[in-house]
C-alpha positions as CSV (number, residue, x, y, z in Angstrom):
1,M,223.6,83.9,-30.2
2,T,226.4,82.1,-28.0
3,S,229.6,83.8,-27.3
4,K,232.8,82.4,-28.6
5,M,234.0,83.4,-25.1
6,Q,237.1,80.7,-23.8
7,F,237.2,78.5,-20.7
8,D,239.4,76.5,-19.2
9,A,238.0,72.7,-19.6
10,K,238.2,71.6,-16.0
11,D,236.5,74.7,-14.7
12,V,233.5,74.6,-16.8
13,R,233.6,70.5,-15.5
14,D,234.0,71.1,-12.2
15,N,231.2,74.1,-11.9
16,K,228.9,74.7,-14.1
17,T,225.9,72.9,-11.5
18,I,226.7,75.6,-9.7
19,A,226.9,78.3,-13.0
20,A,223.4,76.8,-13.6
21,L,221.6,78.2,-10.5
22,S,222.9,81.5,-11.1
23,Y,220.1,81.4,-13.6
24,V,217.4,81.1,-10.4
25,G,216.3,83.9,-8.9
26,V,217.6,85.2,-6.1
27,L,220.7,82.4,-5.9
28,C,222.3,83.5,-8.9
29,L,224.3,85.6,-5.2
30,F,225.3,82.0,-4.1
31,P,227.7,81.2,-7.0
32,L,228.9,85.0,-7.1
33,F,229.9,85.1,-4.0
34,L,231.0,81.5,-3.5
35,K,233.0,80.6,-5.9
36,K,235.3,83.7,-6.8
37,D,238.2,82.0,-8.2
38,S,236.1,79.7,-10.8
39,R,235.8,82.4,-14.0
40,Y,233.2,80.6,-15.8
41,V,230.8,80.8,-13.2
42,Q,231.9,84.2,-12.5
43,T,230.9,85.0,-15.7
44,H,227.2,83.3,-15.3
45,A,226.9,85.0,-12.3
46,K,227.0,88.0,-13.3
47,Q,225.0,87.8,-16.4
48,G,222.4,85.9,-13.7
49,L,222.3,88.1,-11.3
50,A,221.9,91.3,-13.9
51,L,219.2,89.0,-15.3
52,F,217.0,89.2,-11.1
53,L,217.9,92.2,-11.2
54,A,215.4,93.1,-14.5
55,E,212.9,90.5,-13.2
56,I,212.8,93.5,-10.4
57,I,212.7,96.1,-12.1
58,I,209.9,94.4,-14.7
59,W,208.3,93.5,-11.1
60,V,208.3,97.4,-9.8
61,L,206.7,97.8,-12.9
62,N,203.3,95.9,-12.2
63,I,202.4,98.9,-10.3
64,L,201.4,99.7,-13.4
65,P,197.0,100.3,-13.2
66,F,196.1,98.5,-16.5
67,I,199.2,98.3,-18.0
68,G,201.5,97.1,-15.6
69,P,200.2,93.6,-14.8
70,F,200.3,93.0,-18.5
71,I,203.7,93.6,-19.0
72,W,204.2,92.2,-15.9
73,M,203.2,89.1,-17.2
74,L,204.6,89.1,-20.8
75,F,208.1,89.9,-19.1
76,S,207.5,87.3,-16.5
77,L,206.9,83.8,-19.4
78,V,210.8,85.8,-21.7
79,F,212.5,85.5,-18.4
80,V,211.1,81.9,-17.1
81,A,212.3,81.0,-20.8
82,V,215.9,83.0,-21.8
83,S,216.5,81.2,-17.6
84,I,215.6,77.7,-18.8
85,I,217.6,78.6,-22.2
86,A,220.4,79.8,-20.2
87,I,220.2,77.4,-17.9
88,I,220.8,75.1,-20.6
89,K,223.5,75.9,-22.5
90,T,225.5,76.4,-18.7
91,M,225.0,72.9,-18.7
92,Q,226.3,72.0,-22.0
93,G,229.9,73.8,-21.3
94,E,229.2,77.0,-23.2
95,Y,228.0,80.8,-23.1
96,W,225.8,82.2,-24.2
97,E,224.8,85.8,-24.8
98,I,221.7,87.1,-23.0
99,P,220.8,89.7,-25.7
100,V,220.4,93.2,-23.7
101,V,221.1,91.9,-20.3
102,S,225.5,90.6,-21.1
103,Q,225.7,93.6,-22.0
104,Y,224.9,94.8,-18.1
105,S,226.6,92.5,-16.7
106,E,230.0,93.3,-17.9
107,K,229.6,96.2,-16.1
108,I,229.4,94.5,-13.0
109,K,232.6,94.5,-11.0
110,I,232.6,92.5,-7.8
């Protein structure tokens, strides 16, 4: 599902590469703190941060006996696929609301 959120065309054109970093694990912190003046970057960076925090939670669940490694492996594949889709959408100048993750990213105030 692609959001109907609108961004300034110049903001998107000038910042889509750094916005794409938002979906590469801990690198989400760079756009978050370096491009505070870009609404496009901030929207992606907050969603990337929420995705990264979800990855950490799943990583911690890996300690559960038997089921933990299975959950971790399954969700790791999901996170990689979601990150790839989000990077592609970002480079196309779009904002993709990642299911579940986007509702938490909207609550991030930085």
